[in-house]
Residue, then its C-alpha position, 0 to 999 in steps of 0.5 A: m106370818k108377818k103383820v101387815p100395817i093397816t089404818v082403821a077408822y071407826g067412823d060415826g053412827i053405827g060405825p064403832e059397833i060394826m068395826d069393833a065386831t069386825l076386828k074381833i072376828i078377823l083377829e080371832a080368825g088369825a089375821q096378822l095386822e098392825i093396826e093404826t087408828i085415825e079419827i074421821g067424820y063428823k067430829v072432824y067436820s065439827k072442828g071446822n075441817p070441811s074435808g072430814i079428815e085431819p092432816s095427820s091422818w093422811e100420814s097414817l094412810k100414806r104409811t100403811k097404804v091399806f084403809l079399813k073404814a067404817p061409815i061416817t056422817t057428813p053434815q048437812g048443808g053446803g061446804f062439806k065435801s064427801l070424805n069418800v070421794t076425797v080419799r078415793k081421789a087423793l089416793g088414786l083409788y080408781a076402781n070400786v069393786r062391789p060383789c053382789m051375791s044371793f044367799a038363798p034360801f037363808i036370806h030372802t031374795k026373789h033372785p036366787g043364784i045371783d053372783l056378779v061383781i060391779i066394777r065402778e069407776n071411782e074418780e070421774d064422771l059427775y062425782g067430780g062435784i063440779e057445779h055452778r049456778q049460771g043464773v037465777d033459774a039455771f043450775q049446772a053439773l059437769k060430767i067429766m070423763t077422760r080417755q085415760g081414766t076410762e081405759r084404766i077402769i075397763r082394763y081393770a075389769f077385764e083383768y079382774a075377770r081373768c084373775y077370778g075366773r069370770k066368763k063375761v064383762s058387760s058395760f052400760t052406757k047412755d051413748n045414744i044420748l051422751k055421744i061424746t062422753d058415754g060414746m067414748f066409754h063404749k068405744v074404749f070398751e070395745e077396743v080393750a075387749k079385743e085384747y081378751p078374746q077368752i072373755e065374752k063381752e056385751h054392751w047395754i044402753v043403761d036404761i034397758g040394761s038396768a031393767k035386765l039387771a033387775d029382772s034377770p041378774q043371773s045373766f050378768d057376771v062382771l059389769v064395768l060402769a062409769n061412776l054414777y051408773g055404778d053407784i046406783l046399780s050396785d045398790v040395786a043389785l045388792q038389794i035384789a040379792g038380799s040386802v044393801g046392808l050386806g054390801a061390801s066395797a073394795n076401792i083399789g088403786h096402784g099402791y093404795s086401797m080402802f075397804e068399807a061397807i057400802h051403807g051409811s052410818a045409820p045414826r038412828r040405830a047407833g048405840q043399840n046393839l042392832a046393826n048388822p056388821s056383815g057389810l064391813l066384815l065382808a069388806a074386811v074379807q076383801m082386804l085380807i085377800h088383797i094383802g095376801q092373807n087368803e086362808i084367814a079370809d076363807r076362815v072368816y067368810n066360811a064362818w059367816l056363811k055358816t052363821i047365816e046358814e044356821g039362821i042367826h040373823t040381825y034384825d035387818v035380814f031376819r025373816e019369820g019362817t027362815s031365820r032361827m034367832k034374831v041377834g044383836t051386833k055383839e051376839f052375831a059377831q060371837h056366833v061367827i067367831s064360834n063358827l071359825g073353822k067350819v064350812p057351810e053345808v048348803l051354801k057354797p064354801f068360799c075358797s080364795s086360794r084358787f085365785h093365784e093373783n090380784p088383778k093388775t092395777d098399773f096400766r101404761i095408757t097412751v092417748p093417741p095424738e090428734k090434731k086439735e083446732l079451735v073452730g068456735v065458741d058457745v057463749f051462754i047469755d042471760f037474756e029476758g027477751s025472745p031468741v029473735e031479739l037476742a039474735r038481732k043483737l048478736q049477728d054482727c058481734g064478731q069479725r071472724l066469728k058468726l052466730e050459727m044458732i041459739a039454743n035453750r036447755g039443749m033445744a034449738v030456738w033460732p034460726f029454727a024454732y018449734g014454738e013450744s019449748l020452755l025458755a028458762g035459764p041462759f041461752q046457748c049462743r053458738f059462734v063458729c069460724a066465719n070462713r072455714e071453707n077458705s081455711l080461715k083460722i081463729d084463735h083465742r084473741d077472736v073469742i076475746s074480741l067477741l066477748n068484748v063486743i057482747q059486753q059493750r052491748e050490755l048483754e050478760f054472758t055467764k059462761t063460755e065453752l070453746l069448740y074444738s075439732f079433733n082430726g077434723v071431727e067436731g068435738y062438741s054435740k049438736v043441739q036437739g032440733e038443729 
């Protein structure tokens, strides 16, 4: 078997220990790898590099296209960006695949029989990390989702279900509140699902869906979620299955991939031969399947299952009456190595060879053309007076734009006011085309003219948001109470 080049990073905290254990196991099992090692994480951050990765390391990643990464430590404080997010975006790793399985009765869980996979969108949503302070008392984070990114992750989820013999795909959104962003996710989910009639589909509002997941996780199979929901709920699912410490993650794109444990670097446990290498080891199993070394992946996974079945456990999953022996990182790895070639007797043996292909990753996505028309602008204004006073100052600011309403924190406060709303942060002042019924058009010059008048009146605007319609449908949300 030809050796496959991969890039390895030992990371921070417990990272070097669990990476050493993982590599020993998979190489002993016969993995054919040509390993390049790079340095990432705290040491790189400490050199003044805010991304946590050196330019030379990117060359290795571009060359091998496969990244096995131990957890890292990101320094506290502003200015340091998440390396995980950076790598995912730079390499186009749009799909985060997190299997969640219970291993009862050998690892404690209240929910035996869990066998689900969470597929999380990896690049968009609030994880763009785009935040602003609009004033002394107002903080903003932008949730950006695209039609292309959404359709791509949903198609990948259905392709994953098809390739791995899964029967159902579920999506969670909050489209009863976030009607434009989450509403688009739900709409695309329904559209794509029609192309896979052999696979059952269902949609849940994320709050009640989360409750269902926590109470009856066995009723789920594949879940496809936007970035934030997927991050949170995959941790929840893994914890109720047994332990987040067993969680493995595959980050998949078209051409590149990254494999990692989902837990952090746990610096308090570093250097003590305590850490459980299972999360990273199971991520390496995902990697072996991805690069076509399925037989090796099966040997490793079954040896790990056999070790778990024998009650050989690290401290984090050790439980009196269930576990037989508490061992350290090195000893656990040695037990797995000694079980290579064996299969579990109670737990279901793993056989990846029944999967004949990896899911498609390259989808040609066409965004339908729509007629886009500028119809107004929201101007956010810092103002210490009342909404009525502000409206008085704004009502004749624009010749072609008229003040329609004022809101604060998403709640209407003028011309309809409810009297009890907390007024904090900037006011959202919505201006719309003054004579749309007469087919009057506005453009950016009208917005600039409006802002000039607002500035001349010594009102401080902190932000603007242009309002568009698409095929005659408003592309912006109403406010509460409007």
